[in-house]
C-alpha angles and dihedrals in degrees: 000000000000144000122222123184138177134189116199125214095274090058100046132083095238105027094258125127114248122200126188137178140178113203108213114193139146107311113259095025107134120235124184138196107243136177127204120191126227109278139190118218131201122247114278092021118150134204124219109222122188095291110358140039121234135176115283123228124239095254131018121200126238109265141190112212142184097214132183104233096234100053139062094227132068138234093222141341151143136246136216091259095065100260126131128192135186131174137213133204113244130182118221142172090250115101120259110248132217121277109306130126117343119220086247090055088054090052091056095040090050093050094045093050109033134082097192141016093259092051088049089057090053093048096047095046094046091052091045093053093045102043106016128218127268149113137095112315097195128070096229103021117072090184094060104098136138148158121257147237125196138205115204125182143174131174093284109037148352134226133204116207119189125187143195109189102305095340118097147168129201127206122196118220119196104161142022119014138309134187139178129203117180098297135089109260107166109104118171099318099091123130097202137022145166113291096255090061097050112113094018122108090224127168096220098198095043093047099047108025116112090217131040110281107244125141105228111213090223095048121113089246092057092045091051091052092049096045092053091044090056089063099036110158092011103063115139135174087264090054090056092047089054091050091050088052094050114127107183089061095048089236088124096055127205126178137053085338111041141172098266098176139002137202137191124184132187112204124195134185091236092059096247091132121171128202134191127189135176099206086198140065129285115026087203088076107012116082121237107241122207108245134178136207090239113069 
């Protein structure tokens, strides 16, 4: 469970892009704020992700991550090039595969390798097609597994990528707001897709979703849309913090699944990005602390 939101320049008070995410995971699962510096790697180097090992790239960017302590990947984060990424669990009709890359691995791999949101889309989808996604997504529950959607943003645009096994569709967002909340939401308006979907007028969500696609007015996704719409043109980082702390919507989640960490980022074209993280559960009572990619 998670909620990920973005407000583009036309929706914010100062023309920045503001990204926000609540990471909802099994209550009590630890999640830490971690930084990894830019690194150079020798030819033929590999990187061990949560379950599989893949070739490493020549240079990895410095990243700021909100990372569950038991896995290699991250729920959300930012890199030194001004890109932020968060993922969501989604349930589809496609079969769950064997251990491969987790959605959280793809978040970290995307941040370590991309210089923009659009490049992040290319990196994540190429890795997805090549290595697949799969494996237990909970520390103590081997049956807890899912496919993933992603929201990527930089100071100029955002992208939503939704997946079903190795199939995917990507929607570009350049104005207004967009949010995702554990369900497929891309219909026919995608700019890019996996090769098998090219040339087909396919409703991605309707075709792949495990449940009928219907936006419930009391769902967290609907609430997120309404709460951002109430502040259209005036959204700030504080607005997003308030939305992540919202209880009536269930966006601030308590219970067996709980909001275990939260993040808000303000992205600007001059590179003066700002990030805030809780590094702890429940944004309704845990302060957002300013954090930077550099230690």
